[in-house]
C-alpha positions in Angstrom: 104.7 95.6 86.5 104.3 92.4 84.3 107.3 90.3 83.9 106.2 88.6 80.6 109.2 89.7 78.9 111.2 87.5 81.4 109.1 84.3 80.6 111.0 81.1 79.3 111.9 82.0 75.6 109.7 79.1 74.2 106.4 80.3 76.4 103.8 80.8 74.0 102.5 83.9 76.1 106.1 85.5 76.4 105.4 87.7 73.4 101.2 87.3 73.3 99.6 87.6 76.1 95.9 85.7 76.4 93.6 88.1 74.3 90.5 87.8 77.1 88.0 89.9 74.6 88.6 87.2 71.9 88.5 84.1 74.3 85.2 85.7 75.6 83.6 85.8 72.3 84.6 82.2 71.8 83.8 80.7 74.9 80.4 81.5 76.4 81.5 80.0 79.9 84.5 82.3 79.8 82.6 85.5 78.8 80.7 85.6 81.8 83.8 86.2 83.9 85.3 88.9 81.6 84.6 92.8 82.4 85.8 95.9 80.7 87.7 98.4 83.0 87.6 102.1 82.9 90.2 102.4 80.0 88.3 100.0 78.0 90.2 96.7 78.3 89.1 93.3 79.1 90.0 92.1 82.2 89.3 88.8 84.6 89.4 89.3 88.2 91.7 87.0 89.6 90.4 87.1 93.1 87.2 84.9 92.0 87.7 81.1 92.0 85.4 80.7 89.2 87.1 83.3 87.1 90.6 82.0 87.4 89.0 78.2 86.9 87.7 79.5 83.8 90.3 80.9 82.3 92.8 77.9 82.8 90.1 75.6 81.2 89.7 78.1 78.3 93.4 78.4 77.7 94.0 74.8 78.0 91.2 74.3 75.4 92.2 77.1 73.1 96.2 76.6 73.0 96.5 72.9 73.8 93.1 71.1 72.9 92.6 70.0 76.4 89.6 69.6 78.2 89.7 69.5 81.9 87.7 69.7 84.9 88.8 71.5 88.2 86.8 71.5 91.5 86.6 75.1 93.3 88.2 73.6 96.4 91.2 72.4 95.0 94.2 74.0 93.5 93.5 75.7 90.1 96.9 76.0 88.0 98.0 79.1 86.1 98.8 77.8 82.6 101.6 80.2 81.9 103.3 79.2 85.2 103.0 75.6 84.7 104.2 76.0 81.1 107.5 77.7 82.3 108.1 74.6 84.2 107.5 72.2 81.6 110.2 74.2 79.2 112.5 74.3 81.7 112.5 70.4 82.1 112.8 70.4 78.3 116.0 72.4 79.0 117.2 69.8 81.7 116.6 66.6 79.4 118.0 68.2 76.3 115.5 67.4 73.7 111.3 68.3 74.0 110.5 65.8 71.3 112.1 62.5 72.2 110.4 59.7 74.2 111.0 60.8 77.9 109.8 59.3 81.1 108.6 61.3 84.1 107.3 61.7 87.7 105.0 64.3 88.8 104.7 64.3 92.6 101.1 65.2 93.6 99.8 65.7 90.3 96.6 67.9 91.7 93.3 67.5 90.4 94.1 69.3 87.0 96.9 66.8 86.2 98.3 69.9 84.5 101.9 68.8 84.1 101.3 65.3 82.6 98.7 66.6 80.3 101.0 69.3 79.1 104.1 67.0 78.8 102.1 64.3 77.1 100.1 66.3 74.6 103.0 68.8 73.6 105.9 66.2 73.8 104.7 62.9 74.0 106.2 62.3 77.3 105.4 59.2 79.5 104.1 60.4 83.1 103.7 58.5 86.4 101.3 60.9 88.2 101.3 60.6 91.9 98.3 61.7 94.3 97.3 61.3 98.3 94.1 63.1 98.1 91.2 61.3 97.1 89.4 64.2 95.3 92.3 65.1 93.3 93.0 61.5 92.1 89.4 61.1 91.0 89.6 64.3 89.0 93.0 63.7 87.4 92.2 60.3 86.4 89.0 61.5 84.7 91.0 64.4 83.0 93.6 61.9 81.5 90.8 59.7 80.6 88.7 62.0 78.8 91.6 63.5 76.7 92.6 60.1 75.5 96.2 60.1 76.9 96.0 57.1 79.5 98.6 55.4 77.4 100.9 58.1 78.4 99.8 59.2 81.7 99.5 56.8 84.5 97.8 58.2 87.8 98.2 56.2 90.9 97.1 56.7 94.7 99.7 56.6 97.0 99.7 56.9 100.9 99.8 60.2 102.7 103.4 61.5 103.1 104.6 59.2 100.2 107.1 61.0 97.9 109.1 59.0 95.6 110.7 55.6 97.5 107.1 54.1 97.9 105.9 55.3 94.6 109.0 53.3 92.4 108.8 50.2 95.0 107.2 48.1 92.1 109.2 49.3 89.3 112.8 48.4 90.2 114.7 48.9 87.1 112.9 51.6 85.3 114.9 54.7 84.8 113.1 58.0 84.9 114.4 61.0 83.0 112.9 63.6 85.8 110.8 64.5 88.4 108.5 67.6 89.0 106.8 68.6 91.8 105.0 71.6 92.9 105.6 71.2 97.1 103.1 72.8 99.6 104.3 76.3 100.3 103.1 76.9 103.8 103.8 75.3 107.4 100.3 76.2 108.7 97.3 78.4 108.2 98.6 81.5 109.2 101.4 81.2 106.6 98.8 80.5 103.9 97.0 83.4 105.1 100.1 85.7 104.5 100.4 86.2 108.2 104.4 86.6 109.2 105.1 85.4 106.0 105.1 88.0 103.8 107.3 91.5 103.8 105.3 94.2 105.5 105.9 96.2 102.4 104.7 93.8 99.8 100.9 94.2 98.4 98.6 91.4 98.9 98.6 88.5 96.7 96.8 89.5 93.0 95.1 86.0 93.0 92.9 83.7 95.2 94.2 80.6 96.7 91.9 77.7 96.3 94.1 74.8 97.1 93.1 72.2 99.5 95.2 71.4 102.7 97.4 68.7 101.4 98.2 70.9 98.4 99.1 73.9 100.2 100.3 73.0 103.5 102.8 70.3 104.9 105.0 70.2 108.1 107.9 72.3 108.0 106.5 74.1 104.8 108.2 73.8 101.3 111.7 73.6 103.1 111.1 70.6 105.0 109.0 69.2 102.2 111.9 69.3 99.2 114.6 68.1 102.1 112.6 64.7 101.9 112.6 64.6 98.3 116.4 65.3 98.9 116.5 62.4 101.1 114.8 59.9 98.6 117.1 60.7 95.8 120.1 59.7 98.2 118.8 56.7 98.2 117.4 56.5 94.5 120.0 58.1 92.6 120.4 57.2 89.2 116.9 56.0 89.0 116.3 59.3 88.0 118.7 61.7 85.8 117.3 64.9 86.8 115.2 65.8 90.5 113.6 68.8 90.4 111.2 71.1 92.7 109.3 74.5 92.4 109.7 77.1 95.4 107.2 79.5 96.1 109.8 81.5 98.2 113.2 82.6 96.9 114.7 82.1 100.9 113.9 78.5 100.5 117.0 78.2 97.6 120.0 78.9 99.5 119.5 76.5 102.3 118.3 73.9 100.0 121.3 74.2 97.9 123.7 74.0 101.0 121.7 70.8 102.1 122.7 69.2 98.3 126.0 70.6 99.1 126.5 69.0 102.3 125.3 65.5 100.7 127.9 65.7 98.0 125.2 65.9 95.1 127.7 66.5 92.1 125.5 68.5 89.9 123.0 71.4 90.9 121.0 74.1 89.2 118.3 76.5 89.5 116.0 78.8 87.5 113.6 81.7 87.8 109.7 81.5 86.5 108.7 84.8 85.7 104.9 85.2 84.8 102.4 88.4 85.0 103.3 89.7 88.5 104.3 86.5 90.0 107.6 85.1 90.9 108.6 81.3 91.4 112.0 79.4 91.7 112.9 76.2 90.9 116.0 73.9 91.8 117.3 70.8 90.2 120.1 68.3 91.1 121.4 65.3 89.3 123.8 62.2 90.2 124.9 61.8 86.4 127.8 63.3 84.9 126.7 63.6 81.5 123.5 65.7 81.8 123.0 68.9 80.3 123.0 71.9 82.9 121.0 74.8 82.1 122.7 78.0 83.2 121.3 79.6 86.3 119.3 82.7 85.3 121.3 86.1 84.8 121.1 89.5 86.2 119.7 90.6 82.7 115.9 90.7 84.1 116.9 92.6 87.4 119.0 95.0 85.1 115.8 95.3 83.0 113.4 95.9 86.0 115.9 98.6 86.9 116.1 100.1 83.6 112.4 100.0 82.4 110.0 102.3 84.0 106.9 101.5 85.3 104.1 103.0 82.5 100.6 103.3 81.8 98.8 104.7 78.7 95.7 107.2 78.7 94.3 106.6 75.2 93.1 109.4 72.5 89.8 109.0 73.8 90.4 110.0 77.4 92.7 112.7 76.1 89.8 114.3 74.2 88.1 114.3 77.3 90.6 116.5 79.0 90.9 118.5 75.9 87.5 119.5 76.6 88.6 121.3 79.7 91.6 123.1 77.9 90.3 126.3 79.4 91.1 124.9 82.7 93.9 122.4 82.3 95.5 123.4 79.2 97.5 121.1 76.8 96.7 117.6 77.0 100.2 116.8 78.6 99.8 119.5 80.9 96.5 118.7 81.9 97.6 115.2 82.5 100.7 116.5 84.9 98.1 118.9 86.6 95.8 115.8 87.4 98.7 113.7 88.8 99.9 116.7 91.0 96.3 117.3 92.4 96.1 113.4 93.1 99.9 113.4 94.7 99.0 116.3 97.1 95.8 114.5 98.0 98.0 111.8 98.9 100.5 114.0 100.5 103.4 112.8 98.3 106.1 115.4 98.1 106.7 116.4 94.3 108.1 119.3 92.4 108.5 120.2 88.8 111.9 119.4 87.2 113.2 120.6 84.0 112.4 118.4 81.1 112.1 117.9 77.2 109.6 120.1 75.0 106.3 118.5 75.1 106.8 116.8 78.2 106.3 117.2 81.8 108.3 115.9 84.7 108.0 115.6 88.3 110.5 114.5 91.0 108.3 112.4 94.0 109.4 111.7 97.3 107.1 109.5 99.2 107.2 109.5 102.7 104.3 107.6 103.9 102.3 105.2 102.3 99.1 106.9 101.9 97.6 105.2 98.6 96.7 101.7 100.2 93.4 101.4 101.7 93.1 105.5 101.4 89.5 105.6 101.9 89.7 103.8 105.3 92.2 106.2 106.3 90.1 109.1 105.3 87.1 108.0 107.2 89.4 107.3 110.3 90.7 111.1 109.9 87.0 112.5 109.7 86.2 110.3 112.8 89.0 111.8 114.6 87.9 115.3 113.7 84.5 114.7 114.8 85.5 113.3 118.1 87.7 116.4 119.0 84.5 118.5 120.6 83.5 115.4 122.4 87.1 115.4 123.7 86.5 118.9 124.9 83.3 118.2 126.6 84.4 114.8 128.3 87.4 116.4 129.7 85.5 119.0 131.8 83.9 116.0 133.7 85.8 112.9 135.4 84.8 109.6 133.0 86.2 106.1 132.8 88.5 106.0 129.8 87.7 102.9 127.9 90.8 101.0 126.4 89.4 100.5 122.8 89.4 104.6 122.9 93.0 104.7 123.1 93.7 104.0 119.8 91.7 107.2 118.5 93.1 109.7 121.1 94.9 112.6 119.6 98.1 114.3 120.4 97.2 115.9 123.9 94.2 113.8 124.8 94.8 112.2 128.2 95.1 108.5 129.0 93.9 106.5 132.1 90.7 107.3 134.4 88.9 110.9 135.4 90.9 114.2 135.5 93.0 113.8 139.0 95.3 116.7 138.3 92.4 119.0 137.6 93.5 119.6 134.1 90.2 119.6 132.0 90.5 123.1 130.8 94.0 122.5 129.9 93.1 119.1 127.7 89.9 121.1 126.1 92.5 123.6 124.8 94.8 121.1 124.0 92.1 119.5 122.0 91.5 122.6 120.1 95.3 123.1 119.4 95.5 119.5 118.1 92.5 120.2 115.6 94.1 123.4 114.7 97.3 122.0 114.2 96.1 118.9 112.3 94.6 121.4 109.9 97.6 123.5 109.7 99.8 120.6 108.8 97.6 119.2 106.3 97.5 122.8 104.6 101.3 122.9 105.0 102.2 119.8 103.6 99.6 120.5 100.3 101.3 124.0 99.9 104.7 122.4 100.2 103.7 119.4 97.9 102.0 121.7 95.2 105.0 124.0 94.3 107.7 121.6 95.5 109.0 124.0 98.3 107.9 125.4 101.6 106.0 128.6 101.4 107.2 131.5 103.5 105.4 131.2 107.1 104.1 127.7 106.3 104.5 125.1 108.9 107.4 122.9 108.6 107.4 119.1 108.0 107.9 116.7 111.0 111.7 116.4 111.6 113.4 113.9 109.6 110.6 113.8 106.9 113.2 114.7 104.3 115.9 112.1 105.5 113.3 109.3 105.9 111.3 108.2 102.9 109.6 104.9 101.4 111.1 105.8 97.7 112.0 108.6 95.3 110.9 108.5 91.6 110.8 110.4 88.5 107.5 110.7 87.0 107.5 111.7 83.2 104.2 112.7 81.1 104.8 112.4 77.5 102.8 111.9 73.9 103.5 109.0 72.3 101.5 109.4 68.8 97.8 110.5 69.7 98.1 108.9 73.5 99.7 110.0 76.5 101.9 108.0 78.5 102.8 108.4 82.3 106.3 106.7 83.1 107.6 106.2 86.6 111.4 106.1 86.9 113.0 104.3 90.0 115.6 106.8 91.9 116.1 105.2 95.4 114.1 103.8 98.1 113.3 100.7 100.3 110.9 98.6 97.9 109.9 99.3 94.5 106.2 97.5 95.2 105.5 100.4 96.8 106.0 102.7 93.5 104.2 99.9 91.7 101.3 100.4 94.0 101.5 104.2 93.5 101.5 103.7 89.8 98.1 101.6 89.8 96.6 104.2 92.0 97.4 107.0 89.9 96.5 105.3 86.7 92.8 104.6 88.4 92.5 108.1 89.9 93.3 109.6 86.2 90.8 107.4 84.4 87.9 108.3 87.0 88.8 112.0 86.5 88.5 111.5 82.9 85.3 109.7 83.3 83.8 112.4 85.6 85.0 115.2 82.9 
C-alpha cells in the first residue's frame, strides 16, 4: 500500500504523484521505459536500472529544472525520498529560505542533496566524496547546473567523515550535515540474505549502488557511530548532525549511544514514500535549536484503519456484464471471480452478511500460496507424475539419491534398497498418498468455496484453524460506475502478506477480464 499520504507535508509529490503518462509524452528518453498495465495505467518497472535512472533524471528536470547524469553502476537516488529529507532539515534549521550552510557526507554521483538544497533554498554545501567516479559525476552535475558558487564538491580519503573534511575550516560553523550511510555490512546483507524478515516481500526496486555507497564495515550502525564520535569532538561546529537509516532496528541503539555520551538534544523521524520506509536521526549540542516533534502514531493508526483497495474500471465491468448469464450482477461477478481465485489458492473464505449492493468475504490465510505460485504448481505436478515411478521403483532395490529426498511424498522410503521387503507396501502407500493428496485438495476446495466443511469431506490438517497467517474482511462494492475491492485487516502475523494477496487478486481479476 502506498504511503504517499504520510510524506512530509511540504513534499510536492504527497498529493500529486508523478504522472508517468504526461512525463512520457514530454520526454522521449523517459517514454521508452513507460508501459501500460492491464488496467490501462502507465507504469515503470523499478527493477530496471535504466528505468529508475530515467525517472529520477526526468523528475529533477521537470520539477526542479536540474539536469544531471548518473552512471548505472552507482547509486540512483529516488527524488521523493531525498525531498523528504531536505524538508526535514528545513524543519531542523527553522527556516528554509535563509542562507544556510550544510555538509553532505558521501554526496554520490548525483549530488542530489546539494543540488536540491541549493536550487530550492539557496543553501551553501560542502559535498564530500571518496569514490573517484562519483566525484567526477558530482562535480560535472554541479557545473552543468551553474551551482558552483553554492556547492563545493571535495574528494576526501577513504573512511573520512567529518573531522578530516573540516580540518582546513577551523572557524566556520555549519548549520547541519546530511548523510545516507551504507546500509549493509557485507554482500549477503546487500542481497537480503539474513537481513530481511522471512515474511517480507522482496524489494520493489533495483539496488545499483557501488561498494562504498551500500556497504561499510559494521553496516549503518557502526558508520553512524563514527559520525557520533566525530560530533563529540566537533560539537558546536555544527548546529545539527543528522543521518538517514535504512533499518528501524538501528534507531534504538544509536539513540542509546547518544544518551550515554551525554548529547543534550536528540530527535528522529520517519520518511514514508511509495512502499519504502526510512528513518532519520538528528542530534545537537545547542540549547536554542528548534526540535521537530518525533513522528506520532497517526500514520500507524491510519494504516490500521484504511483498507487495502484496488478498482476495476467501468470497461472491465462491462466485460463481466457480458457474462451476466454466467456470473450475475457486476458486484456478484467480481465476488465470484474472487472466490474462484481464493479456492485455487486454498485460502479459507466464507460469505458474511453485508449491505445491499455489496459482497463480503471473511478470509483466513493458513499458508502463503500466492507467492511463486507457478513454481509451486509445477512442483506439485512433478510430484504427481513421479508417484507411478515410486510404485515401480519400490518393487526393486535401487540406490536412493540425496537430491530425491526433497521430492519424496508421505510413505516414500528414505535410504538404500528395500531391506525389509516392503516394496509392495510402499507401492500401496504411494497410491494411497496420491489419493490422499487429491482428496485433500478436493476437500479444501469444497470447504473454502462455501465456508464450511461438507458432510463426509476430509478434515483440514490438525490445528489449521488455530494457526493462520492472517484474517481479513474482503468487500466488493460499487463506486459510481466502477467496482472497488477492499481488504480490511482483522488479525494475524504480518500485513505485508495481505498486501501481497491483494496484488495477486487484482492481477488475477484483470487477467480474467482480459480473457472474457
